[in-house]
C-alpha positions as a Markdown table, in Angstrom:
| # | Residue | x | y | z |
|---|---|---|---|---|
| 1 | Met | 140.6 | -154.3 | 80.4 |
| 2 | Lys | 143.2 | -157.4 | 80.1 |
| 3 | Gly | 143.1 | -159.0 | 76.2 |
| 4 | Arg | 140.2 | -156.5 | 74.8 |
| 5 | Thr | 141.3 | -153.6 | 72.4 |
| 6 | Leu | 141.4 | -149.7 | 73.5 |
| 7 | Gln | 138.0 | -149.7 | 70.6 |
| 8 | Glu | 136.7 | -151.5 | 72.8 |
| 9 | Val | 137.7 | -149.3 | 76.4 |
| 10 | Trp | 137.2 | -146.9 | 74.1 |
| 11 | Glu | 132.6 | -147.6 | 73.6 |
| 12 | Gln | 132.7 | -148.8 | 77.0 |
| 13 | Cys | 133.3 | -144.7 | 78.6 |
| 14 | Gln | 130.9 | -144.3 | 76.4 |
| 15 | Asn | 127.9 | -146.2 | 77.6 |
| 16 | Thr | 128.9 | -145.7 | 81.4 |
| 17 | Cys | 129.8 | -142.0 | 81.5 |
| 18 | Pro | 128.1 | -139.3 | 79.0 |
| 19 | Ser | 130.0 | -137.0 | 79.1 |
| 20 | Cys | 132.6 | -139.5 | 77.6 |
| 21 | Ala | 130.1 | -139.8 | 74.6 |
| 22 | His | 129.8 | -136.1 | 74.5 |
| 23 | Leu | 133.6 | -136.2 | 74.0 |
| 24 | Tyr | 133.7 | -138.9 | 71.8 |
| 25 | Lys | 131.1 | -137.7 | 69.9 |
| 26 | His | 132.9 | -134.2 | 69.4 |
| 27 | Ile | 136.5 | -135.9 | 68.5 |
| 28 | Glu | 134.6 | -137.7 | 65.7 |
| 29 | Asn | 132.6 | -134.9 | 63.9 |
| 30 | Gln | 135.6 | -132.8 | 64.0 |
| 31 | Tyr | 137.8 | -135.1 | 62.8 |
| 32 | His | 135.4 | -135.9 | 59.7 |
| 33 | Arg | 135.5 | -132.1 | 59.4 |
| 34 | Val | 139.3 | -132.5 | 58.8 |
| 35 | Leu | 138.5 | -135.7 | 56.3 |
| 36 | Glu | 136.0 | -134.2 | 54.0 |
| 37 | Asn | 138.2 | -130.9 | 53.5 |
| 38 | Leu | 141.5 | -132.9 | 52.6 |
| 39 | Phe | 143.2 | -132.0 | 49.0 |
| 40 | Glu | 143.5 | -135.0 | 49.2 |
| 41 | Pro | 142.2 | -138.9 | 48.8 |
| 42 | Phe | 142.2 | -141.0 | 52.5 |
| 43 | Ala | 140.9 | -144.0 | 53.4 |
| 44 | Leu | 140.1 | -145.8 | 56.5 |
| 45 | Tyr | 140.2 | -148.8 | 57.2 |
| 46 | Gln | 139.0 | -152.2 | 59.1 |
| 47 | Ile | 141.8 | -154.7 | 59.4 |
| 48 | Val | 140.3 | -158.0 | 58.2 |
| 49 | Tyr | 141.5 | -161.3 | 60.5 |
| 50 | Asp | 141.0 | -164.9 | 60.1 |
| 51 | Asp | 140.7 | -167.6 | 62.0 |
| 52 | Glu | 144.6 | -167.9 | 63.6 |
| 53 | Gly | 144.5 | -163.5 | 64.1 |
| 54 | Ile | 146.4 | -162.8 | 60.7 |
| 55 | Pro | 145.4 | -159.8 | 58.9 |
| 56 | Ile | 143.9 | -160.7 | 55.4 |
| 57 | Asp | 142.3 | -158.0 | 54.0 |
| 58 | Ala | 141.4 | -154.7 | 55.2 |
| 59 | Lys | 137.2 | -153.3 | 54.8 |
| 60 | Phe | 136.0 | -149.6 | 54.1 |
| 61 | Leu | 135.3 | -147.7 | 57.4 |
| 62 | His | 135.2 | -143.3 | 55.5 |
| 63 | Val | 136.7 | -142.1 | 52.8 |
| 64 | Asn | 136.5 | -138.3 | 51.8 |
| 65 | Pro | 134.8 | -137.0 | 48.8 |
| 66 | Val | 138.7 | -137.1 | 46.9 |
| 67 | Tyr | 138.5 | -140.2 | 47.1 |
| 68 | Glu | 135.5 | -140.7 | 45.8 |
| 69 | Glu | 136.5 | -138.0 | 43.0 |
| 70 | Tyr | 139.7 | -140.0 | 41.9 |
| 71 | Phe | 138.6 | -142.9 | 41.8 |
| 72 | Arg | 135.4 | -143.0 | 40.2 |
| 73 | Phe | 133.7 | -145.0 | 43.5 |
| 74 | Pro | 130.6 | -143.9 | 45.9 |
| 75 | Arg | 131.1 | -144.0 | 49.5 |
| 76 | Glu | 127.8 | -145.6 | 49.9 |
| 77 | Tyr | 129.1 | -148.7 | 47.7 |
| 78 | Leu | 132.5 | -148.0 | 49.8 |
| 79 | Ile | 131.3 | -148.5 | 52.9 |
| 80 | Gly | 131.4 | -151.6 | 53.7 |
| 81 | Lys | 133.4 | -153.9 | 51.5 |
| 82 | Thr | 137.1 | -154.4 | 52.0 |
| 83 | Phe | 139.6 | -154.1 | 50.4 |
| 84 | Lys | 139.9 | -157.5 | 47.7 |
| 85 | Glu | 136.0 | -157.1 | 46.7 |
| 86 | Ile | 137.2 | -153.7 | 45.7 |
| 87 | Trp | 140.4 | -154.0 | 44.1 |
| 88 | Ser | 141.0 | -157.2 | 43.3 |
| 89 | Ala | 144.4 | -157.7 | 40.9 |
| 90 | Ser | 145.9 | -154.4 | 43.5 |
| 91 | Gly | 147.7 | -156.4 | 45.8 |
| 92 | Asp | 150.0 | -154.3 | 46.4 |
| 93 | Trp | 148.0 | -151.5 | 48.1 |
| 94 | Leu | 146.6 | -153.3 | 50.2 |
| 95 | Lys | 150.3 | -155.2 | 51.7 |
| 96 | Asn | 150.2 | -151.6 | 52.6 |
| 97 | Ile | 147.9 | -151.3 | 54.5 |
| 98 | Leu | 148.1 | -155.0 | 56.9 |
| 99 | Asp | 151.9 | -153.7 | 57.3 |
| 100 | Ala | 150.8 | -150.3 | 58.4 |
| 101 | Ala | 148.3 | -153.0 | 60.5 |
| 102 | Val | 151.5 | -155.2 | 61.4 |
| 103 | Ser | 154.0 | -153.3 | 62.7 |
| 104 | Lys | 152.3 | -150.1 | 64.3 |
| 105 | Glu | 154.6 | -148.4 | 61.8 |
| 106 | Thr | 154.2 | -146.1 | 59.1 |
| 107 | Cys | 154.8 | -148.3 | 55.8 |
| 108 | Cys | 154.4 | -146.6 | 52.6 |
| 109 | Cys | 153.2 | -147.9 | 48.4 |
| 110 | Glu | 154.1 | -146.6 | 44.9 |
| 111 | Gly | 152.8 | -147.1 | 41.7 |
| 112 | Phe | 150.4 | -146.2 | 38.8 |
| 113 | Ser | 146.7 | -147.0 | 39.4 |
| 114 | Glu | 145.0 | -147.9 | 36.3 |
| 115 | Glu | 141.6 | -147.5 | 37.8 |
| 116 | Cys | 142.7 | -143.6 | 37.6 |
| 117 | Ser | 145.5 | -143.3 | 35.3 |
| 118 | Ser | 147.7 | -142.4 | 38.0 |
| 119 | His | 151.1 | -142.3 | 39.2 |
| 120 | Met | 149.8 | -142.8 | 42.5 |
| 121 | Arg | 151.5 | -142.7 | 46.9 |
| 122 | Gly | 149.7 | -144.8 | 49.5 |
| 123 | Ile | 150.9 | -143.2 | 53.1 |
| 124 | Ala | 149.2 | -145.9 | 55.8 |
| 125 | Phe | 149.0 | -145.6 | 59.1 |
| 126 | Pro | 147.9 | -147.3 | 62.5 |
| 127 | Val | 145.1 | -144.7 | 64.1 |
| 128 | Leu | 143.4 | -148.0 | 66.7 |
| 129 | Pro | 145.0 | -151.3 | 66.6 |
| 130 | Asp | 143.3 | -152.2 | 64.5 |
| 131 | Lys | 142.7 | -149.9 | 61.9 |
| 132 | Val | 144.5 | -148.4 | 59.7 |
| 133 | Ala | 144.7 | -144.8 | 57.7 |
| 134 | Val | 145.6 | -144.2 | 54.0 |
| 135 | Leu | 145.9 | -140.7 | 52.5 |
| 136 | Phe | 146.9 | -141.2 | 48.8 |
| 137 | Trp | 149.1 | -138.1 | 46.7 |
| 138 | Asp | 148.7 | -137.8 | 42.9 |
| 139 | Leu | 152.2 | -138.1 | 41.5 |
| 140 | Ser | 150.9 | -137.5 | 38.0 |
| 141 | Asp | 152.7 | -134.1 | 37.5 |
| 142 | Leu | 156.0 | -135.4 | 39.4 |
| 143 | Lys | 156.8 | -137.7 | 37.6 |
| 144 | Lys | 155.8 | -135.9 | 34.1 |
| 145 | Ser | 158.3 | -133.3 | 35.0 |
| 146 | Glu | 161.2 | -135.9 | 35.9 |
| 147 | Lys | 160.4 | -137.4 | 32.6 |
| 148 | Ala | 160.8 | -134.2 | 30.9 |
| 149 | Leu | 163.8 | -133.7 | 33.4 |
| 150 | Ala | 165.3 | -136.8 | 32.0 |
| 151 | Phe | 164.0 | -136.0 | 28.4 |
| 152 | Ser | 166.3 | -133.5 | 28.3 |
| 153 | Lys | 169.4 | -134.5 | 30.7 |
| 154 | Asp | 169.7 | -137.2 | 27.6 |
| 155 | Arg | 169.6 | -135.3 | 24.8 |
| 156 | Leu | 171.4 | -132.1 | 26.9 |
| 157 | His | 174.1 | -134.7 | 26.5 |
| 158 | Gln | 173.1 | -135.5 | 23.3 |
| 159 | Tyr | 174.0 | -131.7 | 21.9 |
| 160 | Arg | 176.9 | -131.8 | 24.3 |
| 161 | Glu | 178.8 | -135.0 | 22.3 |
| 162 | Glu | 177.9 | -133.1 | 19.2 |
| 163 | Leu | 179.6 | -129.8 | 20.7 |
| 164 | Arg | 182.4 | -131.8 | 21.5 |
| 165 | Gln | 183.0 | -133.7 | 18.2 |
| 166 | Leu | 182.2 | -130.3 | 16.5 |
| 167 | Val | 185.7 | -129.0 | 17.8 |
| 168 | Ile | 187.4 | -131.7 | 16.6 |
| 169 | Gln | 186.5 | -131.7 | 13.5 |
| 170 | Leu | 186.7 | -127.8 | 13.9 |
| 171 | Ser | 190.6 | -129.0 | 14.9 |
| 172 | Leu | 191.3 | -130.6 | 12.1 |
| 173 | Ser | 189.9 | -128.5 | 9.5 |
| 174 | Glu | 192.4 | -125.8 | 10.8 |
| 175 | Ala | 195.3 | -127.5 | 10.8 |
| 176 | Leu | 194.1 | -128.8 | 7.5 |
| 177 | Thr | 193.4 | -125.1 | 6.3 |
| 178 | Arg | 196.6 | -123.8 | 8.2 |
| 179 | Arg | 198.8 | -126.5 | 6.4 |
| 180 | Lys | 197.5 | -126.2 | 2.8 |
| 181 | Ile | 198.0 | -122.6 | 3.6 |
| 182 | Ala | 201.7 | -122.8 | 4.5 |
| 183 | Ser | 202.8 | -125.5 | 1.9 |
| 184 | Glu | 201.5 | -122.8 | -1.0 |
| 185 | Ile | 202.7 | -120.3 | 1.0 |
| 186 | His | 206.0 | -122.2 | 1.2 |
| 187 | Asp | 205.8 | -123.8 | -2.4 |
| 188 | Lys | 204.8 | -120.7 | -4.6 |
| 189 | Met | 206.0 | -117.1 | -2.8 |
| 190 | Gly | 209.9 | -119.2 | -1.0 |
| 191 | Tyr | 210.4 | -120.4 | -4.2 |
| 192 | Ser | 209.5 | -117.0 | -6.0 |
| 193 | Phe | 212.0 | -115.9 | -3.4 |
| 194 | Val | 215.4 | -117.8 | -3.6 |
| 195 | Asn | 215.0 | -117.3 | -7.4 |
| 196 | Leu | 214.5 | -113.8 | -7.6 |
| 197 | Ile | 218.5 | -114.2 | -5.4 |
| 198 | Gln | 219.7 | -116.3 | -7.8 |
| 199 | His | 218.4 | -113.9 | -10.4 |
| 200 | Phe | 220.4 | -111.1 | -8.2 |
| 201 | Glu | 223.8 | -112.8 | -7.6 |
| 202 | Lys | 223.5 | -113.5 | -11.6 |
| 203 | Met | 223.4 | -109.5 | -12.2 |
| 204 | Lys | 225.7 | -109.0 | -9.9 |
| 205 | Pro | 228.6 | -110.2 | -13.3 |
| 206 | Leu | 226.3 | -107.7 | -15.3 |
| 207 | Leu | 226.4 | -104.4 | -12.8 |
| 208 | Ser | 229.2 | -101.6 | -14.1 |
| 209 | Ser | 229.5 | -99.0 | -11.8 |
| 210 | Lys | 230.1 | -99.7 | -7.3 |
| 211 | Glu | 227.0 | -98.1 | -6.9 |
| 212 | Ala | 224.9 | -100.6 | -8.5 |
| 213 | Glu | 225.9 | -103.4 | -7.0 |
| 214 | Asp | 225.6 | -102.0 | -3.5 |
| 215 | Glu | 222.4 | -101.2 | -4.6 |
| 216 | Leu | 221.3 | -104.6 | -5.8 |
| 217 | Asn | 223.1 | -106.2 | -2.5 |
| 218 | Ala | 220.6 | -104.2 | -0.4 |
| 219 | Ala | 217.4 | -105.5 | -2.5 |
| 220 | Thr | 218.9 | -108.7 | -2.3 |
| 221 | Val | 219.2 | -108.3 | 1.7 |
| 222 | Leu | 215.5 | -106.8 | 1.5 |
| 223 | Val | 214.5 | -109.9 | 0.2 |
| 224 | Glu | 216.5 | -112.6 | 2.1 |
| 225 | Asn | 214.7 | -111.1 | 4.8 |
| 226 | Val | 211.3 | -110.8 | 3.6 |
| 227 | Leu | 211.7 | -114.6 | 2.6 |
| 228 | His | 213.0 | -115.2 | 6.9 |
| 229 | Glu | 209.6 | -113.3 | 7.9 |
| 230 | Met | 207.8 | -115.9 | 5.7 |
| 231 | Arg | 209.3 | -119.4 | 6.3 |
| 232 | Asn | 208.6 | -118.3 | 10.2 |
| 233 | Leu | 205.1 | -117.1 | 8.8 |
| 234 | Thr | 204.8 | -120.7 | 7.2 |
| 235 | Phe | 206.0 | -121.8 | 11.0 |
| 236 | Gln | 203.7 | -120.0 | 12.6 |
| 237 | Ile | 200.2 | -120.8 | 10.9 |
| 238 | Ser | 201.8 | -124.8 | 10.8 |
| 239 | Ser | 204.7 | -126.7 | 11.3 |
| 240 | Pro | 205.7 | -128.7 | 9.2 |
| 241 | Val | 207.8 | -130.8 | 12.0 |
| 242 | Leu | 204.5 | -131.5 | 13.5 |
| 243 | Tyr | 204.7 | -133.6 | 9.8 |
| 244 | Glu | 207.4 | -134.2 | 8.8 |
| 245 | Val | 209.2 | -135.9 | 12.0 |
| 246 | Gly | 206.6 | -135.9 | 14.8 |
| 247 | Leu | 205.2 | -134.8 | 17.3 |
| 248 | Gly | 207.6 | -134.3 | 19.6 |
| 249 | Ala | 210.2 | -132.5 | 17.3 |
| 250 | Ala | 207.4 | -130.2 | 16.9 |
| 251 | Leu | 206.9 | -129.4 | 20.4 |
| 252 | Lys | 210.0 | -128.8 | 21.0 |
| 253 | Ala | 210.9 | -126.0 | 18.2 |
| 254 | Leu | 207.7 | -125.1 | 19.3 |
| 255 | Gly | 208.7 | -124.3 | 22.4 |
| 256 | Glu | 212.6 | -123.2 | 22.1 |
| 257 | Ser | 210.3 | -120.5 | 19.6 |
| 258 | Ile | 208.0 | -120.1 | 21.7 |
| 259 | Phe | 209.5 | -119.2 | 24.5 |
| 260 | Glu | 212.8 | -118.2 | 23.4 |
| 261 | Asn | 212.1 | -113.6 | 23.4 |
| 262 | His | 210.1 | -114.0 | 26.4 |
| 263 | Asn | 213.6 | -114.9 | 28.3 |
| 264 | Ile | 211.4 | -118.6 | 29.7 |
| 265 | His | 213.7 | -121.3 | 29.7 |
| 266 | Phe | 212.2 | -124.6 | 27.9 |
| 267 | Ser | 213.6 | -127.7 | 28.0 |
| 268 | Tyr | 211.9 | -131.2 | 26.4 |
| 269 | Asp | 212.4 | -135.0 | 27.3 |
| 270 | Gly | 211.5 | -137.4 | 25.1 |
| 271 | Lys | 211.4 | -139.2 | 22.0 |
| 272 | Leu | 211.9 | -135.7 | 18.5 |
| 273 | Ser | 210.6 | -138.7 | 16.1 |
| 274 | Asp | 208.0 | -140.3 | 14.9 |
| 275 | Gln | 206.2 | -142.8 | 17.4 |
| 276 | Gly | 203.4 | -144.9 | 15.4 |
| 277 | Ile | 201.1 | -141.1 | 16.6 |
| 278 | Asp | 198.4 | -141.4 | 14.4 |
| 279 | Asp | 198.5 | -137.5 | 12.2 |
| 280 | Asn | 195.1 | -136.1 | 14.0 |
| 281 | Val | 196.2 | -137.5 | 17.2 |
| 282 | Cys | 199.2 | -135.2 | 16.9 |
| 283 | Val | 198.0 | -132.5 | 15.6 |
| 284 | Leu | 194.6 | -132.4 | 18.2 |
| 285 | Leu | 197.5 | -132.7 | 21.1 |
| 286 | Tyr | 200.6 | -129.9 | 19.2 |
| 287 | Gln | 196.9 | -127.7 | 19.0 |
| 288 | Met | 196.6 | -127.6 | 23.4 |
| 289 | Val | 200.6 | -127.6 | 23.8 |
| 290 | Lys | 200.4 | -124.6 | 22.0 |
| 291 | Glu | 197.3 | -122.9 | 23.9 |
| 292 | Leu | 198.8 | -124.0 | 27.2 |
| 293 | Phe | 201.7 | -122.0 | 26.1 |
| 294 | Val | 200.4 | -119.0 | 25.2 |
| 295 | Asn | 198.2 | -119.6 | 28.9 |
| 296 | Val | 202.2 | -119.5 | 30.8 |
| 297 | Ile | 203.5 | -117.0 | 28.4 |
| 298 | Lys | 199.9 | -114.6 | 29.5 |
| 299 | His | 199.4 | -115.5 | 33.7 |
| 300 | Ala | 201.9 | -117.5 | 34.7 |
| 301 | Lys | 205.2 | -116.2 | 35.2 |
| 302 | Ala | 207.8 | -118.4 | 34.9 |
| 303 | Gln | 210.3 | -118.8 | 34.4 |
| 304 | Asn | 211.1 | -121.7 | 32.9 |
| 305 | Val | 208.9 | -124.2 | 32.0 |
| 306 | Ser | 209.8 | -127.9 | 30.6 |
| 307 | Val | 207.3 | -130.9 | 28.1 |
| 308 | Leu | 208.0 | -134.7 | 28.6 |
| 309 | Leu | 205.9 | -136.6 | 25.8 |
| 310 | Arg | 205.8 | -140.3 | 26.6 |
| 311 | Arg | 203.8 | -142.8 | 24.8 |
| 312 | Gly | 202.6 | -146.4 | 26.2 |
| 313 | Arg | 201.3 | -149.0 | 24.5 |
| 314 | Glu | 198.0 | -147.4 | 23.2 |
| 315 | Met | 198.0 | -144.0 | 24.9 |
| 316 | Val | 200.5 | -141.4 | 24.8 |
| 317 | Arg | 200.9 | -138.8 | 27.5 |
| 318 | Val | 202.7 | -135.3 | 27.1 |
| 319 | Ile | 202.8 | -133.5 | 30.9 |
| 320 | Val | 203.2 | -129.7 | 30.9 |
| 321 | Glu | 205.6 | -128.9 | 33.2 |
| 322 | Asp | 206.0 | -124.7 | 35.0 |
| 323 | Asp | 207.8 | -123.3 | 37.5 |
| 324 | Gly | 205.0 | -119.8 | 37.9 |
| 325 | Ile | 201.9 | -118.7 | 40.6 |
| 326 | Gly | 199.8 | -121.7 | 39.6 |
| 327 | Phe | 196.3 | -120.9 | 40.3 |
| 328 | Ser | 194.6 | -121.1 | 44.5 |
| 329 | His | 191.6 | -122.8 | 43.3 |
| 330 | Pro | 190.6 | -126.1 | 42.0 |
| 331 | Phe | 190.2 | -126.1 | 37.8 |
| 332 | Ser | 186.7 | -128.2 | 37.4 |
| 333 | Lys | 185.2 | -125.4 | 39.7 |
| 334 | His | 186.7 | -122.1 | 37.6 |
| 335 | Arg | 184.5 | -123.1 | 34.7 |
| 336 | Asn | 183.1 | -119.7 | 33.4 |
| 337 | Asp | 186.6 | -118.2 | 34.5 |
| 338 | Pro | 188.0 | -116.2 | 31.3 |
| 339 | His | 191.6 | -116.8 | 32.3 |
| 340 | His | 190.5 | -120.8 | 32.7 |
| 341 | Phe | 188.0 | -121.3 | 30.2 |
| 342 | Gly | 191.6 | -122.7 | 27.3 |
| 343 | Leu | 191.6 | -125.9 | 30.1 |
| 344 | Phe | 187.8 | -126.5 | 30.0 |
| 345 | Ser | 188.0 | -126.4 | 25.8 |
| 346 | Ile | 190.9 | -128.8 | 26.2 |
| 347 | Arg | 189.5 | -131.0 | 29.0 |
| 348 | Glu | 186.1 | -131.8 | 26.6 |
| 349 | Arg | 188.8 | -132.0 | 22.8 |
| 350 | Leu | 190.7 | -134.9 | 25.5 |
| 351 | Lys | 187.5 | -136.9 | 27.0 |
| 352 | Tyr | 185.2 | -136.7 | 23.6 |
| 353 | Ile | 188.7 | -138.1 | 22.1 |
| 354 | Gly | 189.0 | -141.0 | 25.1 |
| 355 | Gly | 192.0 | -138.6 | 26.5 |
| 356 | Ser | 191.9 | -137.3 | 29.7 |
| 357 | Ile | 193.6 | -134.1 | 31.8 |
| 358 | Glu | 194.6 | -133.6 | 35.6 |
| 359 | Ile | 195.8 | -130.3 | 36.9 |
| 360 | Tyr | 198.0 | -129.9 | 40.1 |
| 361 | Ser | 198.7 | -126.7 | 41.1 |
| 362 | Glu | 199.4 | -124.6 | 44.4 |
| 363 | Pro | 199.5 | -120.9 | 44.7 |
| 364 | Asp | 203.6 | -119.8 | 44.1 |
| 365 | Lys | 203.9 | -123.5 | 43.7 |
| 366 | Gly | 203.8 | -123.5 | 39.3 |
| 367 | Ser | 201.3 | -126.4 | 38.2 |
| 368 | Thr | 202.1 | -129.2 | 35.9 |
| 369 | Ile | 200.1 | -130.5 | 33.6 |
| 370 | Tyr | 198.8 | -134.3 | 32.7 |
| 371 | Met | 197.0 | -135.2 | 28.8 |
| 372 | Thr | 196.6 | -138.6 | 28.3 |
| 373 | Ala | 195.3 | -139.3 | 24.8 |
| 374 | Pro | 194.3 | -142.8 | 22.4 |
| 375 | Ile | 197.5 | -143.5 | 20.1 |
| 376 | Ser | 194.7 | -142.9 | 17.0 |
| 377 | Leu | 191.4 | -141.6 | 17.0 |
| 378 | Pro | 188.2 | -143.3 | 17.7 |
| 379 | Glu | 186.2 | -144.1 | 14.9 |
| 380 | Asn | 183.7 | -142.1 | 15.5 |
| 381 | Thr | 185.7 | -139.6 | 15.0 |
| 382 | Gln | 186.7 | -137.7 | 11.3 |
| 383 | Ser | 189.6 | -138.5 | 10.2 |
| 384 | Ile | 191.6 | -135.0 | 9.2 |
| 385 | Trp | 192.2 | -136.5 | 5.5 |
| 386 | Asp | 189.1 | -136.8 | 5.5 |
| 387 | Val | 187.3 | -133.2 | 6.2 |
């Protein structure tokens, strides 16, 4: 049998052995029955070789009805013709068939078919030494779904960026509104209370009785207390230190004020005066640190809190550290946890302006939060003064 193909040996067996011929016919019938009932296009090819034994083409031996429907060629027209005769411009698909014949392995080809206006995938596999079968899959619906998914992802990314921008604008707008309200309270009500106290002082020499003077003194103390509370309120609404001195001084004043009533020791490390950081960035970082302070009071059970402020050439870094209970899981897994939503919100705001946040925490070992931001807002971010 040396030098003879498997097909030739099989044909000889049919001619010399009736049982083999009957078996072959049975297998062939079963084979055609399977192919005829496939839901996908199928074709069987005979490999065509040149004089040097190199495969150069493939001749149609069989196609199923689905192939006829997809590619709009009747079976009678295809059988006996070569691939190049039918698909002269489909080099990649022919190469897929020939590669399977040469490598004796399954080969795959995928692309858009102009003939059937569909995105197809062809799986070519050798079935005999000189025959290759190809099963086709229509991937058009899958590709449409992938395209729709990619479009949805792009839209989602766009909406997320717009949401980040909106959050930044709301934060800056809120800061500006707070500053205006605090300024109105300070300039109008504050001066009115001061003038009232001065009038009380002028009235004292005019009083004729000790009882009236005592009442006036009591009224003066009440007004002074109201003035003190009003100044505290204006500081809570908008820190004048942030705009008049700088971020460092504002963070120091905020920490001392907010932790004093909770028996938490606070320390600050960094410059107090203006460091050339854009007002918008100062406002955003101040708001974020304030949110972290509130988280410490609510959840950390800390005894000590520290803030470190450093300005680089183009970036500014704020580090907030506490010795509280920390948290037991990575920050990124707590996006939907109400206790960690504030951290996620801070990360989104920092990311939009070109900054970042890093969180290091272990159970019972406190937490350290690094916030980094550019010293000025990107050009695509509206300034607080333009709101």
